[in-house]
LUMBA-372092 format. One record per atom (N, C-alpha, C, CB): residue number from 1; x, y, z. Coordinates in Angstrom, 2 decimals. Glycine has a CB too. Example, Ala and Ser with C-alpha at 12.3 -4.5 7.8 and 13.67 -1.06 7.14 Angstrom:
+-----+---------+---------+---------+
|  nr |      xx |      yy |      zz |
+-----+---------+---------+---------+
|   1 |   13.19 |   -5.69 |    7.80 |
|   1 |   12.30 |   -4.50 |    7.80 |
|   1 |   13.20 |   -3.30 |    7.80 |
|   1 |   11.31 |   -4.47 |    9.05 |
|   2 |   12.85 |   -2.25 |    7.08 |
|   2 |   13.67 |   -1.06 |    7.14 |
|   2 |   12.90 |    0.03 |    7.87 |
|   2 |   14.08 |   -0.60 |    5.72 |
+-----+---------+---------+---------+
This chain:
+-----+---------+---------+---------+
|  nr |      xx |      yy |      zz |
+-----+---------+---------+---------+
|   1 |   -0.40 |   22.31 |  109.99 |
|   1 |    0.53 |   21.64 |  109.17 |
|   1 |   -0.13 |   20.79 |  108.08 |
|   1 |    1.38 |   20.81 |  110.00 |
|   2 |    0.21 |   20.69 |  106.88 |
|   2 |   -0.37 |   20.04 |  105.91 |
|   2 |    0.04 |   18.46 |  105.77 |
|   2 |   -0.08 |   20.80 |  104.75 |
|   3 |    1.26 |   18.22 |  106.13 |
|   3 |    1.77 |   16.83 |  106.00 |
|   3 |    2.10 |   16.33 |  107.41 |
|   3 |    3.07 |   16.76 |  105.05 |
|   4 |    1.83 |   15.09 |  107.67 |
|   4 |    2.06 |   14.54 |  108.94 |
|   4 |    3.65 |   14.23 |  109.05 |
|   4 |    1.13 |   13.22 |  109.13 |
|   5 |    4.17 |   14.29 |  110.26 |
|   5 |    5.62 |   13.98 |  110.37 |
|   5 |    5.94 |   12.50 |  110.07 |
|   5 |    6.12 |   14.34 |  111.78 |
|   6 |    5.11 |   11.54 |  110.15 |
|   6 |    5.41 |   10.20 |  109.91 |
|   6 |    5.50 |    9.98 |  108.38 |
|   6 |    4.36 |    9.30 |  110.55 |
|   7 |    4.67 |   10.59 |  107.63 |
|   7 |    4.70 |   10.55 |  106.12 |
|   7 |    5.93 |   11.18 |  105.62 |
|   7 |    3.50 |   11.27 |  105.50 |
|   8 |    6.35 |   12.36 |  106.19 |
|   8 |    7.56 |   13.10 |  105.71 |
|   8 |    8.82 |   12.28 |  106.04 |
|   8 |    7.65 |   14.55 |  106.38 |
|   9 |    8.90 |   11.51 |  107.13 |
|   9 |   10.09 |   10.64 |  107.44 |
|   9 |   10.20 |    9.46 |  106.45 |
|   9 |   10.00 |   10.08 |  108.91 |
|  10 |    9.05 |    8.92 |  106.01 |
|  10 |    9.07 |    7.74 |  105.14 |
|  10 |    9.50 |    8.21 |  103.71 |
|  10 |    7.63 |    7.03 |  105.12 |
|  11 |    9.20 |    9.42 |  103.33 |
|  11 |    9.54 |    9.87 |  101.92 |
|  11 |   11.05 |   10.24 |  101.85 |
|  11 |    8.62 |   11.14 |  101.48 |
|  12 |   11.54 |   10.69 |  102.93 |
|  12 |   12.98 |   11.24 |  102.88 |
|  12 |   13.89 |    9.96 |  102.71 |
|  12 |   13.38 |   12.12 |  104.29 |
|  13 |   13.73 |    8.82 |  103.17 |
|  13 |   14.65 |    7.67 |  102.93 |
|  13 |   14.23 |    6.89 |  101.87 |
|  13 |   14.80 |    6.80 |  104.07 |
|  14 |   14.98 |    7.11 |  100.65 |
|  14 |   14.75 |    6.32 |   99.47 |
|  14 |   15.28 |    4.97 |   99.47 |
|  14 |   15.25 |    6.97 |   98.37 |
|  15 |   14.72 |    3.94 |   98.74 |
|  15 |   15.34 |    2.58 |   98.68 |
|  15 |   16.12 |    2.47 |   97.38 |
|  15 |   14.24 |    1.42 |   98.76 |
|  16 |   16.96 |    1.31 |   97.26 |
|  16 |   17.80 |    1.08 |   96.20 |
|  16 |   17.01 |    0.85 |   94.99 |
|  16 |   18.67 |   -0.01 |   96.47 |
|  17 |   15.76 |    0.21 |   95.02 |
|  17 |   15.03 |   -0.13 |   93.85 |
|  17 |   14.59 |    1.23 |   93.23 |
|  17 |   13.81 |   -1.09 |   94.18 |
|  18 |   14.12 |    2.20 |   93.93 |
|  18 |   13.69 |    3.38 |   93.20 |
|  18 |   14.95 |    4.12 |   92.62 |
|  18 |   12.86 |    4.33 |   94.16 |
|  19 |   16.13 |    4.02 |   93.30 |
|  19 |   17.22 |    4.69 |   92.59 |
|  19 |   17.64 |    3.99 |   91.25 |
|  19 |   18.43 |    4.78 |   93.52 |
|  20 |   17.54 |    2.68 |   91.31 |
|  20 |   17.74 |    1.90 |   90.09 |
|  20 |   16.86 |    2.25 |   88.93 |
|  20 |   17.56 |    0.51 |   90.39 |
|  21 |   15.51 |    2.40 |   89.27 |
|  21 |   14.55 |    2.85 |   88.25 |
|  21 |   14.71 |    4.12 |   87.83 |
|  21 |   13.27 |    2.76 |   88.66 |
|  22 |   15.32 |    5.00 |   88.58 |
|  22 |   15.66 |    6.39 |   88.03 |
|  22 |   16.75 |    6.39 |   87.11 |
|  22 |   16.00 |    7.34 |   89.09 |
|  23 |   17.77 |    5.52 |   87.26 |
|  23 |   18.86 |    5.45 |   86.41 |
|  23 |   18.69 |    4.57 |   85.13 |
|  23 |   19.95 |    4.99 |   87.18 |
|  24 |   17.66 |    3.82 |   85.12 |
|  24 |   17.46 |    2.96 |   84.06 |
|  24 |   17.12 |    3.72 |   82.69 |
|  24 |   16.38 |    2.01 |   84.47 |
|  25 |   16.39 |    4.72 |   82.65 |
|  25 |   16.24 |    5.55 |   81.34 |
|  25 |   17.58 |    6.06 |   80.83 |
|  25 |   15.28 |    6.81 |   81.56 |
|  26 |   18.39 |    6.46 |   81.77 |
|  26 |   19.82 |    7.02 |   81.27 |
|  26 |   20.48 |    5.88 |   80.58 |
|  26 |   20.83 |    7.56 |   82.53 |
|  27 |   20.58 |    4.78 |   81.18 |
|  27 |   21.27 |    3.56 |   80.63 |
|  27 |   20.59 |    3.15 |   79.25 |
|  27 |   21.17 |    2.32 |   81.70 |
|  28 |   19.34 |    3.17 |   79.21 |
|  28 |   18.62 |    2.80 |   77.99 |
|  28 |   18.87 |    3.88 |   76.91 |
|  28 |   17.07 |    2.63 |   78.28 |
|  29 |   18.96 |    5.14 |   77.25 |
|  29 |   19.31 |    6.04 |   76.16 |
|  29 |   20.76 |    5.81 |   75.68 |
|  29 |   19.11 |    7.49 |   76.61 |
|  30 |   21.74 |    5.53 |   76.55 |
|  30 |   23.07 |    5.39 |   76.21 |
|  30 |   23.13 |    4.09 |   75.27 |
|  30 |   23.98 |    5.31 |   77.52 |
|  31 |   22.38 |    3.05 |   75.46 |
|  31 |   22.41 |    1.96 |   74.65 |
|  31 |   21.87 |    2.20 |   73.26 |
|  31 |   21.73 |    0.94 |   75.27 |
|  32 |   20.80 |    2.91 |   73.27 |
|  32 |   20.24 |    3.31 |   71.97 |
|  32 |   21.11 |    4.16 |   71.06 |
|  32 |   19.02 |    4.05 |   72.21 |
|  33 |   21.80 |    5.14 |   71.82 |
|  33 |   22.76 |    6.04 |   71.10 |
|  33 |   23.94 |    5.16 |   70.53 |
|  33 |   23.32 |    7.20 |   72.09 |
|  34 |   24.41 |    4.24 |   71.31 |
|  34 |   25.46 |    3.40 |   70.85 |
|  34 |   25.16 |    2.67 |   69.58 |
|  34 |   25.78 |    2.45 |   71.86 |
|  35 |   23.93 |    2.10 |   69.47 |
|  35 |   23.57 |    1.32 |   68.30 |
|  35 |   23.13 |    2.11 |   67.18 |
|  35 |   22.56 |    0.39 |   68.60 |
|  36 |   22.67 |    3.38 |   67.43 |
|  36 |   22.20 |    4.23 |   66.34 |
|  36 |   23.19 |    5.19 |   65.81 |
|  36 |   21.07 |    4.98 |   66.76 |
|  37 |   24.15 |    5.65 |   66.71 |
|  37 |   25.16 |    6.65 |   66.25 |
|  37 |   26.54 |    6.15 |   66.28 |
|  37 |   25.10 |    7.86 |   67.07 |
|  38 |   27.00 |    5.69 |   67.43 |
|  38 |   28.42 |    5.36 |   67.61 |
|  38 |   28.94 |    4.16 |   66.76 |
|  38 |   28.66 |    5.07 |   69.09 |
|  39 |   28.09 |    3.09 |   66.82 |
|  39 |   28.49 |    1.90 |   66.05 |
|  39 |   28.49 |    2.10 |   64.58 |
|  39 |   27.62 |    0.78 |   66.35 |
|  40 |   27.47 |    2.70 |   63.97 |
|  40 |   27.65 |    2.88 |   62.50 |
|  40 |   28.79 |    3.87 |   62.14 |
|  40 |   26.31 |    3.39 |   61.86 |
|  41 |   29.06 |    4.81 |   62.97 |
|  41 |   30.22 |    5.80 |   62.65 |
|  41 |   31.51 |    5.00 |   62.69 |
|  41 |   30.31 |    7.05 |   63.74 |
|  42 |   31.70 |    4.14 |   63.73 |
|  42 |   32.92 |    3.34 |   63.76 |
|  42 |   33.07 |    2.43 |   62.55 |
|  42 |   32.95 |    2.52 |   65.01 |
|  43 |   31.98 |    1.86 |   62.14 |
|  43 |   32.01 |    1.04 |   60.88 |
|  43 |   32.42 |    1.85 |   59.66 |
|  43 |   30.62 |    0.43 |   60.61 |
|  44 |   31.78 |    3.00 |   59.56 |
|  44 |   32.13 |    3.88 |   58.52 |
|  44 |   33.64 |    4.31 |   58.41 |
|  44 |   31.32 |    5.04 |   58.68 |
|  45 |   34.13 |    4.64 |   59.55 |
|  45 |   35.62 |    4.95 |   59.59 |
|  45 |   36.42 |    3.76 |   59.27 |
|  45 |   36.05 |    5.48 |   60.96 |
|  46 |   36.09 |    2.61 |   59.66 |
|  46 |   36.79 |    1.39 |   59.35 |
|  46 |   36.79 |    1.10 |   57.91 |
|  46 |   36.22 |    0.25 |   60.08 |
|  47 |   35.66 |    1.25 |   57.26 |
|  47 |   35.47 |    0.99 |   55.75 |
|  47 |   36.38 |    2.07 |   55.02 |
|  47 |   33.81 |    1.15 |   55.26 |
|  48 |   36.31 |    3.28 |   55.45 |
|  48 |   37.06 |    4.39 |   54.76 |
|  48 |   38.60 |    3.99 |   54.90 |
|  48 |   36.71 |    5.93 |   55.47 |
|  49 |   39.05 |    3.65 |   56.10 |
|  49 |   40.41 |    3.34 |   56.28 |
|  49 |   40.90 |    2.12 |   55.31 |
|  49 |   40.62 |    3.00 |   57.80 |
|  50 |   39.96 |    1.09 |   55.28 |
|  50 |   40.35 |   -0.04 |   54.31 |
|  50 |   40.28 |    0.51 |   52.87 |
|  50 |   39.35 |   -1.33 |   54.47 |
|  51 |   39.29 |    1.31 |   52.51 |
|  51 |   39.37 |    1.87 |   51.16 |
|  51 |   40.67 |    2.61 |   50.76 |
|  51 |   38.26 |    2.80 |   51.00 |
|  52 |   41.07 |    3.49 |   51.65 |
|  52 |   42.26 |    4.30 |   51.57 |
|  52 |   43.57 |    3.40 |   51.50 |
|  52 |   42.29 |    5.24 |   52.81 |
|  53 |   43.55 |    2.32 |   52.31 |
|  53 |   44.74 |    1.46 |   52.26 |
|  53 |   44.89 |    0.69 |   51.02 |
|  53 |   44.74 |    0.52 |   53.36 |
|  54 |   43.79 |    0.42 |   50.31 |
|  54 |   43.71 |   -0.47 |   49.13 |
|  54 |   43.91 |    0.40 |   47.88 |
|  54 |   42.31 |   -1.24 |   49.07 |
|  55 |   44.07 |    1.63 |   47.89 |
|  55 |   44.24 |    2.41 |   46.62 |
|  55 |   45.59 |    2.01 |   46.02 |
|  55 |   44.18 |    4.01 |   46.87 |
|  56 |   45.51 |    1.78 |   44.63 |
|  56 |   46.65 |    1.48 |   43.89 |
|  56 |   46.72 |    2.13 |   42.55 |
|  56 |   46.75 |    0.10 |   43.74 |
|  57 |   47.77 |    1.96 |   41.82 |
|  57 |   47.89 |    2.74 |   40.55 |
|  57 |   46.86 |    2.17 |   39.54 |
|  57 |   49.39 |    2.66 |   39.95 |
|  58 |   46.14 |    3.10 |   38.84 |
|  58 |   45.19 |    2.84 |   37.84 |
|  58 |   43.74 |    3.03 |   38.39 |
|  58 |   45.41 |    1.44 |   37.30 |
|  59 |   43.65 |    3.32 |   39.70 |
|  59 |   42.31 |    3.51 |   40.28 |
|  59 |   41.87 |    4.85 |   39.98 |
|  59 |   42.28 |    3.29 |   41.78 |
|  60 |   40.54 |    4.99 |   39.69 |
|  60 |   39.92 |    6.37 |   39.47 |
|  60 |   39.36 |    6.75 |   40.84 |
|  60 |   38.72 |    6.38 |   38.28 |
|  61 |   39.79 |    7.89 |   41.35 |
|  61 |   39.50 |    8.27 |   42.70 |
|  61 |   38.72 |    9.62 |   42.74 |
|  61 |   40.81 |    8.35 |   43.51 |
|  62 |   37.98 |    9.85 |   43.78 |
|  62 |   37.33 |   11.12 |   44.02 |
|  62 |   37.86 |   11.69 |   45.29 |
|  62 |   35.82 |   10.98 |   44.07 |
|  63 |   38.18 |   12.93 |   45.32 |
|  63 |   38.79 |   13.50 |   46.53 |
|  63 |   37.59 |   14.23 |   47.35 |
|  63 |   40.01 |   14.56 |   46.12 |
|  64 |   37.92 |   14.57 |   48.53 |
|  64 |   36.87 |   15.23 |   49.33 |
|  64 |   36.53 |   16.63 |   48.75 |
|  64 |   37.32 |   15.36 |   50.82 |
|  65 |   37.48 |   17.15 |   48.04 |
|  65 |   37.28 |   18.46 |   47.31 |
|  65 |   36.50 |   18.32 |   46.03 |
|  65 |   38.61 |   19.09 |   46.99 |
|  66 |   36.25 |   17.14 |   45.61 |
|  66 |   35.49 |   16.96 |   44.39 |
|  66 |   36.31 |   16.65 |   43.11 |
|  66 |   34.69 |   18.17 |   44.17 |
|  67 |   37.56 |   16.65 |   43.28 |
|  67 |   38.43 |   16.31 |   42.01 |
|  67 |   38.24 |   14.83 |   41.70 |
|  67 |   40.07 |   16.63 |   42.24 |
|  68 |   38.29 |   14.51 |   40.38 |
|  68 |   38.31 |   13.10 |   39.93 |
|  68 |   39.43 |   12.91 |   39.08 |
|  68 |   37.07 |   12.69 |   39.21 |
|  69 |   40.26 |   11.90 |   39.44 |
|  69 |   41.45 |   11.59 |   38.66 |
|  69 |   41.89 |   10.24 |   38.75 |
|  69 |   42.51 |   12.40 |   39.03 |
|  70 |   42.82 |    9.86 |   37.91 |
|  70 |   43.46 |    8.45 |   37.89 |
|  70 |   44.70 |    8.36 |   38.60 |
|  70 |   43.73 |    7.98 |   36.51 |
|  71 |   44.90 |    7.44 |   39.51 |
|  71 |   46.05 |    7.29 |   40.28 |
|  71 |   47.20 |    6.91 |   39.31 |
|  71 |   45.83 |    6.24 |   41.39 |
|  72 |   48.31 |    7.73 |   39.36 |
|  72 |   49.47 |    7.36 |   38.52 |
|  72 |   50.65 |    6.90 |   39.35 |
|  72 |   49.89 |    8.52 |   37.66 |
|  73 |   50.65 |    7.18 |   40.64 |
|  73 |   51.73 |    6.83 |   41.57 |
|  73 |   51.38 |    6.83 |   42.98 |
|  73 |   52.82 |    7.71 |   41.40 |
|  74 |   51.69 |    5.70 |   43.65 |
|  74 |   51.48 |    5.63 |   45.17 |
|  74 |   52.80 |    6.11 |   45.73 |
|  74 |   51.09 |    4.11 |   45.74 |
|  75 |   52.83 |    7.35 |   46.33 |
|  75 |   54.13 |    7.88 |   46.73 |
|  75 |   54.56 |    7.19 |   48.06 |
|  75 |   54.06 |    9.46 |   46.89 |
|  76 |   53.71 |    7.17 |   49.04 |
|  76 |   54.12 |    6.43 |   50.24 |
|  76 |   52.84 |    6.13 |   50.98 |
|  76 |   55.16 |    7.25 |   51.14 |
|  77 |   52.86 |    5.74 |   52.31 |
|  77 |   51.70 |    5.38 |   53.06 |
|  77 |   50.70 |    6.60 |   53.21 |
|  77 |   52.14 |    4.84 |   54.43 |
|  78 |   51.28 |    7.80 |   53.11 |
|  78 |   50.37 |    8.98 |   53.36 |
|  78 |   49.90 |    9.69 |   51.96 |
|  78 |   51.17 |   10.08 |   54.33 |
|  79 |   50.63 |    9.64 |   50.93 |
|  79 |   50.29 |   10.36 |   49.75 |
|  79 |   50.17 |    9.52 |   48.52 |
|  79 |   51.25 |   11.38 |   49.53 |
|  80 |   49.38 |    9.95 |   47.63 |
|  80 |   49.23 |    9.42 |   46.25 |
|  80 |   49.41 |   10.57 |   45.26 |
|  80 |   47.82 |    8.73 |   46.05 |
|  81 |   49.67 |   10.20 |   44.05 |
|  81 |   49.76 |   11.21 |   42.96 |
|  81 |   48.70 |   10.70 |   41.90 |
|  81 |   51.31 |   11.33 |   42.33 |
|  82 |   47.81 |   11.71 |   41.51 |
|  82 |   46.85 |   11.33 |   40.48 |
|  82 |   46.81 |   12.33 |   39.40 |
|  82 |   45.48 |   11.15 |   41.05 |
|  83 |   46.31 |   11.96 |   38.33 |
|  83 |   46.32 |   12.83 |   37.04 |
|  83 |   44.87 |   13.22 |   36.93 |
|  83 |   46.87 |   12.04 |   35.62 |
|  84 |   44.58 |   14.54 |   36.95 |
|  84 |   43.19 |   15.09 |   36.74 |
|  84 |   42.97 |   15.55 |   35.37 |
|  84 |   42.91 |   16.23 |   37.66 |
|  85 |   43.98 |   15.71 |   34.54 |
|  85 |   43.92 |   16.13 |   33.13 |
|  85 |   45.22 |   15.54 |   32.51 |
|  85 |   43.83 |   17.79 |   32.95 |
|  86 |   45.23 |   15.66 |   31.24 |
|  86 |   46.46 |   15.31 |   30.40 |
|  86 |   47.62 |   16.16 |   30.92 |
|  86 |   46.21 |   15.59 |   28.79 |
|  87 |   48.63 |   15.52 |   31.56 |
|  87 |   49.75 |   16.20 |   32.06 |
|  87 |   49.72 |   17.01 |   33.30 |
|  87 |   50.15 |   16.97 |   31.13 |
|  88 |   48.53 |   16.97 |   33.91 |
|  88 |   48.30 |   17.70 |   35.16 |
|  88 |   48.21 |   16.60 |   36.29 |
|  88 |   46.93 |   18.61 |   35.07 |
|  89 |   49.29 |   16.57 |   37.13 |
|  89 |   49.36 |   15.63 |   38.16 |
|  89 |   49.33 |   16.42 |   39.50 |
|  89 |   50.63 |   14.74 |   38.00 |
|  90 |   48.62 |   15.82 |   40.38 |
|  90 |   48.38 |   16.43 |   41.74 |
|  90 |   48.72 |   15.37 |   42.87 |
|  90 |   46.83 |   16.92 |   41.88 |
|  91 |   49.46 |   15.83 |   43.91 |
|  91 |   49.70 |   14.99 |   45.07 |
|  91 |   48.58 |   15.19 |   46.06 |
|  91 |   51.07 |   15.30 |   45.72 |
|  92 |   48.11 |   14.09 |   46.60 |
|  92 |   47.03 |   14.22 |   47.61 |
|  92 |   47.29 |   13.34 |   48.85 |
|  92 |   45.65 |   13.84 |   46.97 |
|  93 |   46.83 |   13.86 |   49.94 |
|  93 |   46.98 |   12.89 |   51.12 |
|  93 |   45.82 |   11.88 |   50.91 |
|  93 |   46.87 |   13.67 |   52.66 |
|  94 |   46.31 |   10.65 |   51.37 |
|  94 |   45.34 |    9.48 |   51.22 |
|  94 |   44.04 |    9.66 |   51.84 |
|  94 |   45.90 |    8.25 |   51.79 |
|  95 |   44.07 |   10.29 |   53.18 |
|  95 |   42.92 |   10.42 |   53.95 |
|  95 |   41.85 |   11.30 |   53.36 |
|  95 |   43.29 |   10.90 |   55.21 |
|  96 |   42.34 |   12.17 |   52.35 |
|  96 |   41.33 |   13.07 |   51.76 |
|  96 |   40.64 |   12.41 |   50.52 |
|  96 |   42.01 |   14.42 |   51.34 |
|  97 |   40.89 |   11.20 |   50.32 |
|  97 |   40.20 |   10.56 |   49.16 |
|  97 |   38.81 |   10.06 |   49.80 |
|  97 |   41.14 |    9.28 |   48.47 |
|  98 |   37.69 |   10.52 |   49.12 |
|  98 |   36.33 |   10.02 |   49.67 |
|  98 |   35.79 |    8.86 |   48.98 |
|  98 |   35.29 |   11.08 |   49.59 |
|  99 |   36.37 |    8.49 |   47.82 |
|  99 |   35.86 |    7.34 |   47.19 |
|  99 |   36.65 |    6.86 |   46.01 |
|  99 |   34.52 |    7.59 |   46.80 |
| 100 |   36.47 |    5.59 |   45.63 |
| 100 |   37.06 |    5.05 |   44.49 |
| 100 |   35.90 |    4.74 |   43.44 |
| 100 |   37.91 |    3.78 |   44.88 |
| 101 |   36.04 |    5.29 |   42.27 |
| 101 |   35.02 |    5.06 |   41.26 |
| 101 |   35.18 |    3.76 |   40.56 |
| 101 |   35.04 |    6.13 |   40.27 |
| 102 |   36.34 |    3.58 |   40.05 |
| 102 |   36.62 |    2.38 |   39.24 |
| 102 |   38.01 |    1.82 |   39.64 |
| 102 |   36.57 |    2.72 |   37.68 |
| 103 |   38.05 |    0.54 |   39.93 |
| 103 |   39.31 |   -0.05 |   40.36 |
| 103 |   40.08 |   -0.30 |   39.09 |
| 103 |   39.10 |   -1.37 |   41.21 |
| 104 |   41.38 |   -0.02 |   39.13 |
| 104 |   42.20 |   -0.25 |   37.94 |
| 104 |   42.75 |   -1.64 |   38.09 |
| 104 |   43.35 |    0.82 |   37.78 |
| 105 |   43.09 |   -2.14 |   36.86 |
| 105 |   43.70 |   -3.36 |   36.79 |
| 105 |   45.10 |   -3.39 |   36.69 |
| 105 |   43.21 |   -4.02 |   35.82 |
| 106 |   45.86 |   -4.19 |   37.41 |
| 106 |   47.34 |   -4.11 |   37.41 |
| 106 |   47.77 |   -4.53 |   36.06 |
| 106 |   48.02 |   -5.00 |   38.52 |
| 107 |   48.93 |   -4.11 |   35.59 |
| 107 |   49.49 |   -4.36 |   34.31 |
| 107 |   49.69 |   -5.83 |   34.00 |
| 107 |   50.76 |   -3.66 |   34.19 |
| 108 |   50.12 |   -6.56 |   34.91 |
| 108 |   50.34 |   -7.99 |   34.78 |
| 108 |   48.97 |   -8.78 |   34.44 |
| 108 |   50.97 |   -8.53 |   36.12 |
| 109 |   47.99 |   -8.36 |   35.13 |
| 109 |   46.61 |   -9.03 |   34.93 |
| 109 |   46.06 |   -8.70 |   33.44 |
| 109 |   45.51 |   -8.45 |   36.09 |
| 110 |   46.39 |   -7.64 |   32.99 |
| 110 |   45.89 |   -7.17 |   31.64 |
| 110 |   46.70 |   -8.05 |   30.56 |
| 110 |   46.16 |   -5.47 |   31.42 |
| 111 |   48.02 |   -8.20 |   30.96 |
| 111 |   48.83 |   -9.01 |   29.98 |
| 111 |   48.39 |  -10.38 |   29.96 |
| 111 |   50.29 |   -8.98 |   30.29 |
| 112 |   48.11 |  -10.95 |   31.12 |
| 112 |   47.64 |  -12.34 |   31.19 |
| 112 |   46.22 |  -12.50 |   30.45 |
| 112 |   47.53 |  -12.79 |   32.75 |
| 113 |   45.30 |  -11.53 |   30.59 |
| 113 |   44.08 |  -11.58 |   29.98 |
| 113 |   44.13 |  -11.56 |   28.49 |
| 113 |   43.31 |  -10.55 |   30.45 |
| 114 |   45.17 |  -10.79 |   27.94 |
| 114 |   45.42 |  -10.67 |   26.45 |
| 114 |   45.88 |  -12.04 |   26.01 |
| 114 |   46.54 |   -9.52 |   26.07 |
| 115 |   46.77 |  -12.59 |   26.74 |
| 115 |   47.32 |  -13.90 |   26.33 |
| 115 |   46.24 |  -14.99 |   26.31 |
| 115 |   48.47 |  -14.33 |   27.28 |
| 116 |   45.30 |  -14.98 |   27.28 |
| 116 |   44.21 |  -15.93 |   27.35 |
| 116 |   43.25 |  -15.76 |   26.17 |
| 116 |   43.48 |  -15.78 |   28.67 |
| 117 |   42.89 |  -14.46 |   25.76 |
| 117 |   42.08 |  -14.23 |   24.66 |
| 117 |   42.67 |  -14.55 |   23.36 |
| 117 |   41.68 |  -12.93 |   24.68 |
| 118 |   43.97 |  -14.32 |   23.13 |
| 118 |   44.66 |  -14.63 |   21.89 |
| 118 |   44.82 |  -16.11 |   21.76 |
| 118 |   46.02 |  -13.93 |   21.83 |
| 119 |   44.89 |  -16.92 |   22.86 |
| 119 |   45.10 |  -18.31 |   22.76 |
| 119 |   43.75 |  -19.00 |   22.40 |
| 119 |   45.69 |  -18.85 |   24.07 |
| 120 |   42.63 |  -18.32 |   22.58 |
| 120 |   41.35 |  -18.94 |   22.29 |
| 120 |   41.05 |  -19.01 |   20.85 |
| 120 |   40.29 |  -18.22 |   22.96 |
+-----+---------+---------+---------+
């Protein structure tokens, strides 16, 4: 026999410390994945939801399909209507907006700005 019975009995019974050390790399991998993959993805989703929620009339938007247009009407919480060319209006789901290129100014703010410049 190549191994003594006493040595074989000692190897069969593992202690809690060796089990903890074997699980430590898996826990470390999970922590690294959380900070490198999951957390940035959650932040990106949160930023996109905020962007979509703040779309208003006059904004220039880019859809996920690549269309660029100016928002003419906010239909409801799920849809917007934007103009991609003169007289061509398209309804789009808000979630399909990938970015806002230029924020539009509300009409009241433009009127106030004209009053301030004419008063000067």
